[in-house]
LUMFIDREN-958661 format. One record per residue: residue in one letter; y, z, x of N, C-alpha, C, O in turn. Coordinates in steps of 0.05 Angstrom, whole numbers. Layout:
! LUMFIDREN-958661
{'A' {Y Z X} {Y Z X} {Y Z X} {Y Z X}}
...
***
This chain:
! LUMFIDREN-958661
{'M' {-1108 -775 -1152} {-1130 -757 -1158} {-1134 -754 -1188} {-1115 -746 -1202}}
{'D' {-1157 -759 -1199} {-1162 -756 -1227} {-1163 -726 -1235} {-1179 -711 -1225}}
{'L' {-1145 -719 -1253} {-1143 -690 -1260} {-1166 -682 -1279} {-1174 -658 -1279}}
{'D' {-1176 -700 -1295} {-1198 -693 -1313} {-1226 -695 -1300} {-1244 -679 -1306}}
{'F' {-1229 -714 -1283} {-1255 -717 -1269} {-1251 -718 -1239} {-1253 -739 -1226}}
{'P' {-1244 -695 -1227} {-1239 -695 -1197} {-1264 -700 -1181} {-1262 -710 -1159}}
{'F' {-1288 -694 -1191} {-1312 -699 -1177} {-1326 -724 -1183} {-1346 -731 -1171}}
{'S' {-1316 -740 -1202} {-1327 -765 -1213} {-1335 -761 -1241} {-1340 -739 -1250}}
{'E' {-1337 -782 -1256} {-1345 -782 -1284} {-1374 -773 -1287} {-1382 -761 -1307}}
{'A' {-1390 -780 -1267} {-1419 -772 -1269} {-1422 -741 -1268} {-1440 -731 -1280}}
{'F' {-1404 -727 -1255} {-1406 -698 -1254} {-1397 -687 -1281} {-1410 -668 -1291}}
{'G' {-1376 -698 -1293} {-1366 -688 -1318} {-1337 -679 -1315} {-1326 -679 -1293}}
{'R' {-1326 -670 -1337} {-1298 -660 -1337} {-1295 -634 -1322} {-1313 -616 -1323}}
{'A' {-1274 -632 -1308} {-1268 -608 -1291} {-1238 -603 -1289} {-1228 -596 -1268}}
{'S' {-1224 -608 -1311} {-1195 -604 -1310} {-1188 -574 -1309} {-1167 -566 -1299}}
{'T' {-1207 -557 -1318} {-1203 -528 -1316} {-1230 -516 -1303} {-1250 -530 -1301}}
{'R' {-1227 -491 -1296} {-1250 -479 -1283} {-1273 -475 -1303} {-1297 -478 -1295}}
{'N' {-1268 -470 -1328} {-1289 -467 -1347} {-1304 -494 -1352} {-1328 -495 -1354}}
{'E' {-1287 -515 -1353} {-1300 -541 -1356} {-1317 -548 -1332} {-1338 -560 -1334}}
{'M' {-1307 -541 -1308} {-1323 -546 -1284} {-1350 -531 -1284} {-1370 -542 -1276}}
{'I' {-1350 -506 -1294} {-1375 -490 -1295} {-1395 -503 -1314} {-1419 -506 -1308}}
{'L' {-1385 -511 -1337} {-1402 -524 -1357} {-1414 -551 -1347} {-1437 -557 -1351}}
{'S' {-1397 -566 -1333} {-1406 -591 -1320} {-1426 -586 -1299} {-1446 -601 -1296}}
{'A' {-1422 -565 -1283} {-1441 -558 -1261} {-1468 -550 -1272} {-1489 -558 -1261}}
{'E' {-1468 -535 -1295} {-1493 -529 -1308} {-1508 -553 -1318} {-1533 -554 -1317}}
{'T' {-1493 -572 -1329} {-1505 -597 -1339} {-1517 -612 -1316} {-1540 -623 -1318}}
{'V' {-1503 -614 -1294} {-1514 -629 -1271} {-1538 -616 -1259} {-1557 -629 -1251}}
{'Y' {-1538 -589 -1259} {-1562 -574 -1250} {-1586 -580 -1267} {-1608 -584 -1257}}
{'N' {-1582 -580 -1293} {-1604 -586 -1312} {-1615 -615 -1308} {-1639 -619 -1311}}
{'R' {-1597 -634 -1301} {-1606 -660 -1296} {-1622 -662 -1270} {-1642 -676 -1268}}
{'L' {-1613 -647 -1249} {-1627 -647 -1224} {-1654 -634 -1227} {-1672 -640 -1211}}
{'M' {-1658 -616 -1246} {-1683 -602 -1250} {-1705 -623 -1257} {-1729 -617 -1253}}
{'N' {-1698 -646 -1268} {-1718 -666 -1273} {-1731 -678 -1248} {-1752 -690 -1249}}
{'L' {-1716 -675 -1225} {-1726 -686 -1201} {-1740 -665 -1183} {-1752 -672 -1162}}
{'S' {-1738 -640 -1191} {-1748 -618 -1176} {-1779 -616 -1179} {-1790 -621 -1200}}
{'S' {-1791 -607 -1157} {-1820 -603 -1157} {-1827 -576 -1170} {-1850 -571 -1178}}
{'E' {-1808 -558 -1172} {-1812 -532 -1184} {-1803 -533 -1213} {-1783 -544 -1220}}
{'P' {-1819 -521 -1231} {-1812 -524 -1260} {-1790 -506 -1269} {-1776 -512 -1288}}
{'D' {-1785 -483 -1256} {-1766 -464 -1265} {-1741 -462 -1248} {-1722 -450 -1256}}
{'I' {-1741 -473 -1224} {-1719 -471 -1206} {-1715 -497 -1190} {-1735 -511 -1184}}
{'L' {-1691 -502 -1182} {-1685 -528 -1168} {-1693 -525 -1139} {-1685 -506 -1125}}
{'S' {-1710 -544 -1131} {-1718 -545 -1103} {-1697 -558 -1085} {-1685 -578 -1093}}
{'Y' {-1692 -547 -1062} {-1671 -559 -1044} {-1679 -586 -1034} {-1661 -600 -1024}}
{'S' {-1705 -593 -1036} {-1714 -619 -1026} {-1702 -641 -1042} {-1703 -664 -1033}}
{'V' {-1691 -636 -1067} {-1678 -656 -1083} {-1655 -669 -1069} {-1649 -692 -1073}}
{'F' {-1641 -653 -1052} {-1618 -663 -1038} {-1623 -678 -1013} {-1605 -688 -1000}}
{'Q' {-1649 -680 -1006} {-1656 -694 -981} {-1649 -723 -982} {-1644 -735 -961}}
{'I' {-1648 -735 -1006} {-1641 -763 -1008} {-1613 -769 -999} {-1607 -792 -991}}
{'L' {-1595 -748 -1000} {-1568 -752 -992} {-1565 -754 -961} {-1544 -761 -951}}
{'L' {-1586 -747 -947} {-1585 -746 -918} {-1594 -773 -905} {-1589 -778 -881}}
{'L' {-1606 -790 -921} {-1617 -815 -910} {-1595 -834 -902} {-1576 -838 -917}}
{'Q' {-1598 -846 -879} {-1579 -866 -869} {-1591 -894 -875} {-1613 -896 -887}}
{'D' {-1577 -915 -867} {-1585 -942 -872} {-1612 -948 -859} {-1627 -964 -869}}
{'D' {-1617 -937 -835} {-1641 -942 -821} {-1664 -924 -830} {-1686 -926 -818}}
{'G' {-1660 -907 -849} {-1682 -890 -860} {-1684 -863 -847} {-1701 -847 -855}}
{'T' {-1667 -857 -826} {-1668 -832 -813} {-1648 -813 -826} {-1631 -821 -841}}
{'E' {-1652 -787 -821} {-1635 -767 -832} {-1610 -763 -814} {-1612 -764 -790}}
{'D' {-1588 -758 -828} {-1563 -751 -814} {-1564 -721 -808} {-1563 -705 -826}}
{'K' {-1565 -714 -782} {-1568 -686 -775} {-1542 -670 -781} {-1542 -647 -789}}
{'V' {-1519 -683 -776} {-1494 -669 -781} {-1491 -664 -811} {-1482 -642 -819}}
{'K' {-1497 -684 -827} {-1495 -680 -856} {-1515 -660 -866} {-1510 -646 -885}}
{'R' {-1539 -659 -854} {-1558 -639 -862} {-1549 -611 -857} {-1553 -593 -874}}
{'R' {-1536 -606 -835} {-1526 -579 -829} {-1503 -572 -847} {-1501 -550 -856}}
{'S' {-1485 -591 -853} {-1463 -587 -871} {-1472 -581 -899} {-1461 -564 -913}}
{'L' {-1493 -597 -908} {-1502 -593 -935} {-1517 -565 -938} {-1514 -552 -958}}
{'R' {-1532 -557 -917} {-1545 -531 -919} {-1524 -508 -918} {-1527 -488 -932}}
{'N' {-1503 -511 -902} {-1482 -491 -902} {-1467 -489 -928} {-1457 -468 -936}}
{'L' {-1466 -512 -942} {-1452 -513 -967} {-1467 -500 -991} {-1456 -484 -1006}}
{'F' {-1493 -507 -993} {-1509 -497 -1016} {-1523 -470 -1009} {-1527 -454 -1027}}
{'R' {-1530 -466 -984} {-1544 -440 -977} {-1569 -434 -993} {-1570 -415 -1008}}
{'P' {-1590 -451 -990} {-1615 -445 -1006} {-1628 -419 -996} {-1622 -410 -974}}
{'D' {-1645 -408 -1013} {-1658 -383 -1006} {-1681 -387 -986} {-1685 -409 -977}}
{'G' {-1695 -366 -980} {-1717 -368 -961} {-1740 -386 -970} {-1755 -396 -954}}
{'S' {-1742 -390 -996} {-1764 -408 -1007} {-1754 -436 -1010} {-1767 -452 -1023}}
{'E' {-1730 -442 -999} {-1719 -470 -1001} {-1714 -477 -1030} {-1718 -500 -1037}}
{'N' {-1705 -458 -1046} {-1698 -463 -1073} {-1668 -457 -1077} {-1656 -442 -1062}}
{'L' {-1658 -468 -1098} {-1629 -464 -1104} {-1626 -456 -1133} {-1629 -472 -1151}}
{'P' {-1621 -430 -1138} {-1617 -420 -1165} {-1592 -432 -1178} {-1574 -442 -1165}}
{'L' {-1592 -430 -1204} {-1569 -440 -1219} {-1542 -426 -1211} {-1522 -439 -1209}}
{'L' {-1544 -400 -1207} {-1520 -385 -1200} {-1509 -394 -1173} {-1485 -398 -1170}}
{'S' {-1526 -399 -1153} {-1517 -408 -1127} {-1505 -436 -1129} {-1485 -442 -1116}}
{'F' {-1517 -453 -1145} {-1507 -481 -1148} {-1479 -480 -1160} {-1461 -494 -1151}}
{'V' {-1475 -464 -1181} {-1449 -463 -1194} {-1429 -450 -1175} {-1406 -459 -1175}}
{'Q' {-1436 -430 -1160} {-1418 -417 -1142} {-1409 -437 -1120} {-1386 -436 -1111}}
{'T' {-1427 -454 -1111} {-1420 -474 -1091} {-1400 -494 -1103} {-1380 -500 -1090}}
{'C' {-1405 -503 -1127} {-1386 -522 -1140} {-1360 -509 -1144} {-1339 -521 -1142}}
{'D' {-1360 -483 -1151} {-1335 -468 -1156} {-1319 -465 -1130} {-1294 -468 -1131}}
{'S' {-1332 -461 -1108} {-1318 -458 -1082} {-1305 -484 -1075} {-1282 -485 -1065}}
{'V' {-1319 -507 -1079} {-1307 -533 -1073} {-1284 -539 -1092} {-1264 -550 -1084}}
{'Y' {-1288 -531 -1117} {-1266 -535 -1137} {-1241 -520 -1130} {-1219 -530 -1134}}
{'K' {-1244 -495 -1120} {-1222 -479 -1111} {-1206 -493 -1089} {-1182 -495 -1089}}
{'K' {-1221 -503 -1068} {-1209 -517 -1046} {-1194 -542 -1056} {-1172 -548 -1046}}
{'L' {-1206 -556 -1076} {-1193 -580 -1087} {-1166 -572 -1101} {-1146 -586 -1098}}
{'R' {-1167 -551 -1116} {-1143 -542 -1130} {-1122 -533 -1110} {-1098 -539 -1114}}
{'Y' {-1130 -519 -1090} {-1111 -511 -1069} {-1099 -535 -1055} {-1075 -535 -1048}}
{'L' {-1115 -556 -1050} {-1104 -580 -1038} {-1084 -593 -1056} {-1062 -601 -1047}}
{'R' {-1089 -595 -1082} {-1070 -607 -1100} {-1044 -590 -1101} {-1022 -601 -1101}}
{'A' {-1047 -564 -1101} {-1023 -546 -1102} {-1007 -549 -1077} {-983 -548 -1077}}
{'S' {-1021 -551 -1054} {-1008 -554 -1028} {-993 -580 -1026} {-970 -581 -1016}}
{'V' {-1005 -602 -1036} {-991 -628 -1035} {-967 -628 -1054} {-945 -639 -1047}}
{'G' {-970 -616 -1078} {-948 -614 -1096} {-925 -596 -1085} {-901 -603 -1088}}
{'N' {-933 -574 -1072} {-912 -556 -1061} {-898 -570 -1038} {-874 -566 -1035}}
{'S' {-911 -585 -1021} {-899 -600 -1000} {-879 -620 -1010} {-858 -625 -998}}
{'S' {-886 -633 -1033} {-867 -653 -1045} {-842 -639 -1055} {-820 -649 -1052}}
{'V' {-845 -615 -1067} {-821 -601 -1076} {-803 -593 -1053} {-779 -597 -1055}}
{'I' {-815 -582 -1031} {-799 -576 -1007} {-785 -600 -996} {-762 -598 -987}}
{'D' {-799 -623 -995} {-787 -647 -984} {-763 -656 -1001} {-743 -665 -991}}
{'Q' {-766 -653 -1028} {-745 -661 -1045} {-720 -643 -1041} {-697 -653 -1042}}
{'V' {-724 -616 -1037} {-702 -599 -1032} {-688 -605 -1006} {-664 -606 -1004}}
{'L' {-704 -611 -985} {-693 -618 -959} {-677 -644 -962} {-656 -647 -950}}
{'E' {-688 -663 -977} {-674 -688 -981} {-647 -683 -995} {-627 -696 -988}}
{'S' {-646 -665 -1014} {-621 -659 -1027} {-600 -648 -1008} {-576 -654 -1009}}
{'I' {-611 -630 -990} {-592 -617 -970} {-581 -639 -951} {-557 -639 -945}}
{'V' {-599 -656 -941} {-590 -676 -923} {-571 -696 -937} {-551 -705 -925}}
{'N' {-576 -703 -962} {-558 -721 -976} {-531 -708 -981} {-511 -722 -979}}
{'T' {-530 -682 -986} {-504 -668 -989} {-488 -670 -964} {-464 -676 -965}}
{'V' {-501 -664 -941} {-487 -665 -915} {-478 -694 -910} {-455 -698 -901}}
{'F' {-494 -713 -915} {-488 -741 -910} {-463 -750 -927} {-445 -762 -916}}
{'Y' {-464 -744 -953} {-442 -753 -970} {-416 -738 -964} {-395 -748 -968}}
{'F' {-418 -713 -954} {-394 -698 -946} {-381 -712 -921} {-357 -716 -920}}
{'V' {-398 -719 -902} {-387 -733 -877} {-377 -760 -885} {-356 -769 -875}}
{'L' {-391 -774 -903} {-381 -800 -912} {-355 -798 -926} {-338 -816 -924}}
{'G' {-352 -776 -942} {-326 -773 -956} {-303 -769 -936} {-281 -779 -941}}
{'L' {-309 -754 -915} {-288 -750 -895} {-280 -776 -881} {-257 -781 -875}}
{'I' {-300 -793 -876} {-295 -818 -863} {-278 -837 -881} {-260 -851 -873}}
{'V' {-286 -837 -907} {-271 -854 -927} {-242 -845 -929} {-223 -861 -928}}
{'L' {-238 -818 -930} {-210 -808 -932} {-194 -816 -907} {-170 -822 -908}}
{'S' {-207 -815 -884} {-193 -823 -859} {-186 -852 -859} {-165 -860 -849}}
{'M' {-204 -869 -870} {-199 -898 -872} {-176 -904 -891} {-161 -923 -888}}
{'L' {-172 -887 -911} {-151 -890 -930} {-125 -878 -922} {-106 -876 -938}}
{'N' {-123 -869 -896} {-100 -856 -885} {-93 -829 -899} {-70 -821 -901}}
{'L' {-114 -817 -909} {-111 -791 -920} {-124 -770 -902} {-148 -769 -899}}
{'N' {-108 -753 -890} {-118 -735 -870} {-131 -711 -884} {-116 -694 -896}}
{'P' {-158 -708 -883} {-171 -685 -896} {-170 -659 -880} {-178 -638 -890}}
{'W' {-162 -661 -855} {-165 -638 -837} {-147 -614 -845} {-156 -591 -843}}
{'P' {-123 -618 -854} {-107 -595 -863} {-121 -579 -885} {-121 -555 -885}}
{'L' {-134 -593 -904} {-148 -580 -925} {-172 -565 -914} {-177 -542 -923}}
{'L' {-186 -576 -895} {-209 -562 -883} {-200 -538 -867} {-214 -518 -866}}
{'V' {-177 -540 -853} {-168 -517 -838} {-159 -495 -855} {-163 -472 -848}}
{'S' {-148 -501 -878} {-139 -480 -897} {-164 -466 -909} {-163 -442 -915}}
{'M' {-185 -483 -913} {-210 -471 -924} {-225 -455 -903} {-241 -437 -909}}
{'S' {-220 -461 -878} {-235 -447 -856} {-230 -417 -856} {-247 -401 -850}}
{'T' {-205 -410 -865} {-199 -381 -865} {-217 -367 -885} {-227 -345 -880}}
{'L' {-221 -379 -908} {-240 -368 -928} {-268 -367 -918} {-282 -348 -922}}
{'L' {-276 -389 -904} {-303 -391 -894} {-309 -370 -873} {-330 -358 -873}}
{'V' {-290 -365 -855} {-293 -344 -834} {-294 -317 -847} {-310 -301 -839}}
{'T' {-278 -312 -868} {-280 -286 -881} {-306 -282 -895} {-317 -260 -895}}
{'A' {-316 -303 -908} {-342 -301 -922} {-365 -298 -902} {-385 -286 -908}}
{'S' {-362 -311 -878} {-384 -309 -859} {-390 -281 -850} {-413 -275 -843}}
{'F' {-370 -264 -850} {-375 -236 -842} {-392 -221 -864} {-407 -202 -858}}
{'A' {-389 -231 -888} {-403 -217 -910} {-433 -228 -913} {-452 -213 -917}}
{'V' {-435 -254 -911} {-461 -267 -916} {-473 -279 -892} {-494 -292 -893}}
{'G' {-461 -274 -868} {-471 -285 -843} {-499 -278 -837} {-516 -295 -833}}
{'P' {-506 -252 -836} {-534 -244 -830} {-554 -255 -849} {-577 -262 -842}}
{'S' {-546 -255 -875} {-565 -266 -895} {-570 -295 -892} {-592 -304 -894}}
{'C' {-548 -310 -886} {-552 -339 -881} {-568 -345 -856} {-583 -364 -856}}
{'A' {-564 -328 -836} {-580 -332 -812} {-610 -328 -817} {-627 -343 -808}}
{'K' {-616 -307 -833} {-644 -302 -840} {-655 -324 -857} {-678 -333 -853}}
{'A' {-638 -335 -876} {-647 -357 -893} {-653 -381 -878} {-673 -395 -883}}
{'I' {-635 -388 -859} {-640 -411 -842} {-664 -408 -824} {-679 -428 -819}}
{'E' {-668 -384 -814} {-692 -379 -798} {-717 -383 -814} {-737 -394 -804}}
{'G' {-717 -374 -839} {-740 -378 -857} {-745 -407 -863} {-768 -416 -864}}
{'I' {-723 -422 -867} {-726 -451 -873} {-739 -465 -849} {-756 -482 -852}}
{'L' {-729 -458 -825} {-740 -470 -800} {-770 -463 -798} {-786 -479 -788}}
{'L' {-778 -438 -806} {-806 -430 -805} {-823 -448 -823} {-844 -458 -814}}
{'I' {-815 -454 -847} {-830 -469 -866} {-830 -499 -859} {-850 -512 -861}}
{'V' {-806 -509 -852} {-803 -537 -847} {-813 -545 -819} {-825 -566 -816}}
{'G' {-807 -529 -799} {-814 -537 -772} {-841 -526 -762} {-858 -542 -753}}
{'R' {-846 -501 -764} {-870 -489 -754} {-894 -492 -772} {-916 -498 -763}}
{'R' {-890 -490 -798} {-911 -492 -819} {-936 -475 -810} {-957 -487 -805}}
{'P' {-933 -449 -809} {-956 -433 -799} {-978 -430 -819} {-1000 -421 -811}}
{'F' {-974 -436 -844} {-995 -434 -863} {-990 -453 -887} {-968 -463 -891}}
{'D' {-1011 -458 -902} {-1011 -474 -926} {-1020 -458 -950} {-1029 -435 -946}}
{'I' {-1017 -468 -974} {-1026 -455 -997} {-1057 -453 -996} {-1071 -472 -990}}
{'G' {-1067 -428 -1001} {-1096 -424 -1000} {-1105 -413 -974} {-1128 -404 -973}}
{'D' {-1089 -412 -953} {-1097 -401 -928} {-1098 -371 -929} {-1083 -358 -944}}
{'R' {-1116 -360 -913} {-1118 -330 -911} {-1104 -323 -885} {-1112 -332 -863}}
{'I' {-1083 -305 -887} {-1068 -299 -863} {-1066 -268 -860} {-1070 -253 -879}}
{'V' {-1060 -260 -836} {-1055 -232 -829} {-1028 -231 -816} {-1023 -245 -796}}
{'I' {-1010 -214 -826} {-982 -211 -816} {-980 -185 -801} {-985 -164 -813}}
{'T' {-972 -185 -776} {-967 -160 -761} {-938 -161 -751} {-926 -182 -749}}
{'D' {-929 -138 -745} {-900 -134 -740} {-891 -148 -715} {-870 -161 -714}}
{'S' {-906 -145 -693} {-897 -155 -668} {-916 -176 -657} {-940 -174 -662}}
{'P' {-907 -196 -641} {-924 -216 -630} {-944 -204 -610} {-965 -216 -605}}
{'G' {-938 -181 -598} {-957 -169 -579} {-975 -148 -590} {-986 -132 -575}}
{'A' {-977 -148 -617} {-994 -127 -629} {-1023 -132 -623} {-1031 -153 -614}}
{'K' {-1040 -112 -629} {-1068 -115 -623} {-1081 -133 -643} {-1067 -144 -661}}
{'V' {-1107 -138 -640} {-1121 -156 -657} {-1118 -148 -686} {-1125 -126 -693}}
{'P' {-1109 -166 -704} {-1104 -159 -732} {-1130 -151 -746} {-1151 -162 -740}}
{'A' {-1127 -133 -765} {-1150 -125 -781} {-1153 -143 -806} {-1133 -147 -820}}
{'M' {-1177 -152 -811} {-1181 -171 -833} {-1178 -156 -860} {-1175 -168 -881}}
{'G' {-1180 -130 -859} {-1176 -115 -884} {-1147 -116 -894} {-1142 -109 -917}}
{'M' {-1128 -124 -877} {-1100 -127 -884} {-1093 -157 -888} {-1070 -164 -881}}
{'S' {-1110 -173 -897} {-1105 -201 -899} {-1094 -208 -927} {-1098 -193 -946}}
{'W' {-1080 -231 -928} {-1068 -240 -952} {-1075 -270 -957} {-1080 -285 -938}}
{'F' {-1076 -278 -982} {-1080 -306 -989} {-1053 -318 -998} {-1039 -305 -1014}}
{'V' {-1046 -341 -988} {-1020 -355 -995} {-1023 -367 -1022} {-1040 -385 -1026}}
{'E' {-1007 -359 -1041} {-1007 -369 -1068} {-986 -391 -1073} {-990 -410 -1088}}
{'D' {-963 -388 -1061} {-941 -407 -1066} {-921 -405 -1043} {-917 -383 -1031}}
{'I' {-908 -427 -1036} {-889 -429 -1015} {-864 -444 -1024} {-867 -466 -1036}}
{'T' {-841 -432 -1020} {-815 -445 -1024} {-800 -444 -997} {-809 -433 -977}}
{'L' {-776 -456 -998} {-760 -455 -974} {-750 -427 -967} {-745 -422 -943}}
{'F' {-748 -411 -986} {-736 -384 -981} {-756 -361 -983} {-751 -339 -972}}
{'S' {-778 -364 -997} {-797 -342 -1001} {-826 -353 -1002} {-830 -376 -1006}}
{'T' {-844 -335 -998} {-873 -340 -999} {-886 -319 -1017} {-881 -296 -1014}}
{'T' {-903 -328 -1035} {-919 -311 -1052} {-947 -307 -1041} {-962 -326 -1036}}
{'L' {-954 -282 -1037} {-980 -275 -1025} {-996 -258 -1044} {-985 -243 -1061}}
{'R' {-1023 -260 -1041} {-1041 -243 -1057} {-1059 -227 -1037} {-1072 -238 -1020}}
{'F' {-1057 -200 -1041} {-1072 -183 -1022} {-1102 -187 -1027} {-1111 -185 -1050}}
{'A' {-1117 -192 -1006} {-1145 -200 -1008} {-1162 -177 -1019} {-1182 -182 -1033}}
{'S' {-1155 -152 -1013} {-1172 -129 -1022} {-1168 -121 -1051} {-1187 -112 -1064}}
{'S' {-1144 -124 -1061} {-1137 -114 -1088} {-1126 -135 -1107} {-1120 -129 -1130}}
{'N' {-1121 -159 -1097} {-1110 -181 -1114} {-1081 -175 -1122} {-1072 -188 -1142}}
{'E' {-1067 -157 -1109} {-1040 -152 -1115} {-1022 -176 -1105} {-1027 -188 -1085}}
{'I' {-1002 -181 -1121} {-985 -204 -1115} {-958 -193 -1103} {-946 -175 -1114}}
{'A' {-950 -204 -1081} {-925 -196 -1068} {-910 -222 -1060} {-921 -242 -1052}}
{'T' {-883 -219 -1062} {-865 -241 -1054} {-848 -231 -1030} {-834 -211 -1033}}
{'V' {-849 -245 -1008} {-833 -238 -985} {-816 -262 -977} {-822 -285 -982}}
{'S' {-793 -254 -964} {-775 -276 -955} {-786 -288 -930} {-798 -275 -913}}
{'N' {-782 -314 -927} {-791 -328 -902} {-777 -318 -877} {-789 -319 -855}}
{'G' {-753 -309 -880} {-738 -298 -857} {-751 -274 -845} {-751 -271 -821}}
{'S' {-763 -257 -862} {-777 -233 -853} {-803 -240 -838} {-812 -225 -821}}
{'I' {-816 -262 -845} {-841 -271 -833} {-836 -285 -806} {-853 -286 -788}}
{'A' {-812 -296 -803} {-806 -314 -780} {-810 -299 -753} {-819 -311 -734}}
{'S' {-802 -273 -753} {-804 -258 -728} {-830 -243 -725} {-833 -229 -705}}
{'A' {-849 -246 -744} {-873 -231 -743} {-896 -250 -731} {-893 -274 -729}}
{'R' {-918 -237 -725} {-941 -252 -716} {-958 -259 -740} {-967 -241 -755}}
{'V' {-964 -285 -744} {-979 -294 -767} {-1006 -305 -756} {-1007 -325 -742}}
{'T' {-1027 -293 -764} {-1055 -302 -756} {-1066 -317 -780} {-1069 -306 -801}}
{'N' {-1071 -343 -776} {-1082 -360 -797} {-1112 -362 -795} {-1121 -375 -777}}
{'C' {-1126 -348 -812} {-1156 -348 -810} {-1167 -376 -817} {-1187 -384 -805}}
{'A' {-1154 -391 -834} {-1164 -417 -842} {-1162 -437 -818} {-1178 -456 -817}}
{'R' {-1144 -433 -800} {-1141 -451 -778} {-1155 -440 -752} {-1155 -453 -731}}
{'S' {-1167 -417 -755} {-1181 -405 -731} {-1211 -410 -733} {-1226 -391 -737}}
{'K' {-1219 -435 -732} {-1246 -443 -736} {-1265 -431 -714} {-1288 -422 -720}}
{'N' {-1256 -430 -690} {-1272 -421 -668} {-1265 -393 -659} {-1269 -386 -635}}
{'A' {-1254 -377 -677} {-1246 -350 -669} {-1270 -332 -662} {-1291 -335 -675}}
{'T' {-1267 -314 -643} {-1288 -295 -636} {-1284 -270 -652} {-1263 -256 -649}}
{'V' {-1304 -262 -667} {-1301 -240 -685} {-1322 -218 -676} {-1345 -224 -671}}
{'H' {-1313 -194 -673} {-1330 -171 -666} {-1334 -153 -690} {-1315 -143 -702}}
{'I' {-1360 -149 -697} {-1366 -132 -720} {-1383 -109 -710} {-1405 -112 -699}}
{'L' {-1374 -85 -715} {-1388 -61 -707} {-1409 -53 -728} {-1402 -47 -751}}
{'L' {-1433 -53 -720} {-1456 -45 -738} {-1468 -19 -728} {-1474 -16 -705}}
{'Q' {-1472 -1 -746} {-1484 25 -740} {-1511 27 -752} {-1515 22 -776}}
{'F' {-1532 34 -736} {-1559 36 -745} {-1568 65 -742} {-1560 80 -725}}
{'H' {-1586 72 -761} {-1598 98 -759} {-1617 99 -734} {-1628 79 -726}}
{'I' {-1620 122 -723} {-1636 124 -698} {-1665 115 -702} {-1679 107 -684}}
{'S' {-1674 117 -727} {-1702 109 -733} {-1705 79 -731} {-1727 69 -729}}
{'C' {-1683 64 -733} {-1685 34 -731} {-1691 24 -703} {-1698 1 -699}}
{'H' {-1688 42 -683} {-1693 34 -655} {-1722 35 -648} {-1731 27 -627}}
{'E' {-1738 45 -666} {-1767 45 -661} {-1779 18 -666} {-1774 5 -686}}
{'G' {-1796 9 -648} {-1808 -17 -651} {-1789 -40 -645} {-1771 -38 -628}}
{'N' {-1792 -61 -659} {-1776 -85 -655} {-1756 -90 -678} {-1748 -113 -683}}
{'A' {-1749 -69 -693} {-1731 -72 -715} {-1704 -85 -709} {-1695 -104 -722}}
{'V' {-1692 -74 -687} {-1666 -85 -679} {-1668 -113 -669} {-1651 -130 -675}}
{'E' {-1689 -119 -654} {-1692 -147 -643} {-1697 -167 -666} {-1687 -189 -666}}
{'E' {-1713 -158 -686} {-1717 -176 -710} {-1692 -180 -725} {-1687 -202 -736}}
{'F' {-1675 -158 -727} {-1649 -162 -740} {-1631 -181 -725} {-1618 -197 -738}}
{'R' {-1631 -179 -698} {-1615 -197 -683} {-1624 -226 -687} {-1607 -244 -690}}
{'K' {-1650 -231 -686} {-1660 -258 -690} {-1653 -269 -717} {-1648 -293 -721}}
{'G' {-1654 -251 -738} {-1646 -260 -765} {-1617 -268 -767} {-1610 -287 -781}}
{'V' {-1600 -252 -753} {-1571 -258 -754} {-1566 -285 -740} {-1552 -302 -750}}
{'E' {-1579 -289 -716} {-1575 -314 -701} {-1584 -338 -718} {-1571 -359 -717}}
{'K' {-1607 -334 -732} {-1617 -356 -749} {-1598 -363 -772} {-1593 -386 -779}}
{'F' {-1586 -342 -783} {-1567 -346 -805} {-1543 -360 -795} {-1533 -378 -808}}
{'V' {-1533 -352 -771} {-1508 -365 -761} {-1513 -394 -754} {-1496 -412 -758}}
{'Q' {-1537 -399 -743} {-1543 -427 -736} {-1547 -445 -760} {-1552 -469 -758}}
***
C-alpha cells in the first residue's frame, strides 16, 4: 500500500490527514469543471462511475455510491460533505493499515513463544541423545516452579485467558466500536457506553470512550469473561430508538410524513 498516495496519484498526496483534506479540496475543484451548477458540485457528475460495459447502470454501485456521498435534497454535493466523505474513507484505510500492522506484531510474538518452546524441547532431546539426563535438573527446578505458581498462578491464568481471547476468538479489530458488559446474560447493551478499539496487544487492549474520547487500557484477561458486542460486525442488527413527539405533532399527517421520510432515508 502506497503510504504517500493511498487513493492514487490522481487524487494527490494523503500521507497525513491534512494532506488528504487539501487533496480532496483540489479534486472537488477539478470536478466542478464537470458540474452543471456554477457554485456547487452536482451529484450527476458521479453518474459516469455507474456505467457498465453494456451502457446500463450498476444498481448495487449506485446505492453504495449514494450511501457514501449522501447528496442533499437538490442532488448537490457541497465541499464540506465531499471532504467529510473522503475523510471517513481515509480513517477506515488508516485503521486497516493499523490492524494489519498490529496483527503482524502479534504473530511475531506468538512465533517467538512457539520457537522458545520448540528449542527447549529440542534441547532436552539433544541432551538425552548425548546420554546426559536432564530430568534431575528439571525435578530440582520443579520445587521452585511449584512455589512460584502459588504466587503468580492466578495472574498467569488470566494472562493466558487473555492471549487465547486475542489469538483464538478475535472478538474485535482496531477501529471497531464495541460495548463491554459484565455478564453474558446482560440486557441489550447501551450504545452510550461504547468504546473504539485503538490498539491491541497480547496482554492488553487500548480503548477510546466514544462519548468523551477518554483513553483507557484494560487487560485482555478481564475482557475474556465479559460480553463483547461488536457494532462493526453487527451489520443486520435490529436497533430500537425511542422518539418522543409533542402532542401537537399528532394533528394531521405530521407523524405519517415523518415515518415516510425516515423510511426513504434508510432505503
